[in-house]
C-alpha positions as CSV (number, residue, x, y, z in Angstrom):
1,M,55.4,-53.3,-5.4
2,N,55.4,-54.5,-1.8
3,L,59.1,-54.2,-1.2
4,I,58.7,-52.1,1.9
5,S,56.3,-54.5,3.6
6,T,58.5,-57.5,3.0
7,T,61.9,-56.1,3.9
8,G,60.9,-55.9,7.6
9,S,60.8,-59.7,7.8
10,A,64.4,-60.2,6.6
11,P,66.0,-59.7,10.1
12,V,63.5,-62.1,11.6
13,L,64.2,-64.7,9.0
14,L,68.0,-64.3,9.4
15,S,67.6,-64.8,13.1
16,M,65.5,-67.9,12.5
17,F,68.3,-69.4,10.5
18,F,70.8,-68.4,13.2
19,V,68.7,-70.1,15.9
20,A,68.4,-73.2,13.7
21,G,72.1,-73.5,13.6
22,C,72.8,-72.7,17.2
23,S,70.0,-74.7,18.8
24,S,71.9,-77.9,18.4
25,I,75.0,-76.6,20.2
26,G,75.7,-78.3,23.5
27,G,75.2,-81.9,24.3
28,T,73.6,-83.7,27.1
29,V,75.1,-83.7,30.5
30,D,75.8,-87.0,32.2
31,P,73.5,-87.4,35.2
32,A,76.3,-89.0,37.1
33,K,78.0,-85.7,37.1
34,Y,75.4,-84.4,39.5
35,E,76.5,-87.0,42.1
36,S,79.8,-85.2,42.6
37,M,78.3,-81.7,43.0
38,S,77.7,-80.0,46.3
39,C,74.2,-78.8,47.3
40,I,75.1,-75.2,46.3
41,E,76.3,-76.4,42.9
42,L,73.1,-78.5,42.4
43,N,71.0,-75.4,43.3
44,S,72.9,-73.4,40.7
45,A,72.5,-76.2,38.1
46,V,68.7,-76.3,38.7
47,A,68.4,-72.5,38.5
48,S,70.6,-72.4,35.3
49,S,68.5,-75.1,33.6
50,A,65.3,-73.3,34.6
51,N,66.7,-70.1,33.0
52,D,67.7,-72.0,29.9
53,I,64.3,-73.6,29.6
54,S,62.6,-70.2,29.9
55,Q,64.8,-68.5,27.3
56,T,64.4,-71.4,24.9
57,A,60.6,-71.3,25.3
58,I,60.6,-67.6,24.6
59,T,62.7,-68.2,21.5
60,R,60.3,-70.9,20.4
61,G,57.3,-68.7,20.9
62,K,58.9,-65.9,18.9
63,V,59.7,-68.3,16.0
64,A,56.2,-69.8,16.1
65,N,54.6,-66.4,15.9
66,T,56.8,-65.2,13.1
67,S,55.0,-64.3,9.9
68,V,56.7,-65.8,7.0
69,P,56.1,-64.1,3.6
70,R,54.5,-66.2,0.9
71,W,57.3,-65.4,-1.6
72,L,59.9,-67.1,0.7
73,L,59.8,-70.7,-0.5
74,G,60.3,-73.2,2.3
75,G,60.0,-70.5,4.9
76,S,57.2,-72.2,6.8
77,R,59.2,-75.5,6.8
78,V,62.2,-73.7,8.3
79,K,59.9,-72.1,10.9
80,M,58.5,-75.4,11.9
81,A,61.9,-77.1,11.9
82,V,63.3,-74.4,14.2
83,A,60.3,-74.6,16.6
84,N,60.6,-78.4,16.7
85,R,64.3,-78.1,17.4
86,E,63.6,-75.7,20.2
87,T,61.0,-78.1,21.6
88,A,63.6,-81.0,21.6
89,R,66.1,-78.7,23.3
90,I,63.5,-77.9,26.0
91,D,62.9,-81.6,26.5
92,R,66.6,-82.3,27.0
93,L,66.9,-79.4,29.4
94,K,64.0,-80.7,31.4
95,Q,65.6,-84.1,31.6
96,Q,68.8,-82.6,32.9
97,Q,66.9,-80.5,35.4
98,D,65.0,-83.5,36.6
99,A,68.2,-85.4,37.1
100,A,69.7,-82.5,39.1
101,V,66.5,-82.2,41.2
102,A,66.5,-85.9,42.0
103,V,70.1,-85.9,43.2
104,R,69.5,-82.7,45.2
105,A,66.4,-84.2,46.9
106,R,68.4,-87.2,47.9
107,K,71.7,-85.5,48.9
108,C,70.7,-82.2,50.4
109,A,68.7,-81.8,53.6
110,R,66.1,-79.1,53.4
111,S,66.7,-76.1,55.6
112,A,64.2,-75.5,58.5
113,G,63.2,-72.1,57.4
């Protein structure tokens, strides 16, 4: 019986289900919100979104490279759904970052150094 070889994948699968539930948390930010931010706040927002994009891409990569056991019915579909959800989240984060970068480029003068 291959019980030993299949039990190692249980934590990974549980984390996939957790990520699937949590990846939809957080809505979109209104781009008009960036208009009222200072240059320092805009820089922070851009850095924060870049960090979120990186972390989400890492999670998506881990999910995409997860080996799903054959005995787990629907496991591949869950894996694909989670990866697609993470891709959609990255797209939303990129849109938010682009909006913040556009406002920052218009409002904030570049330093001469």
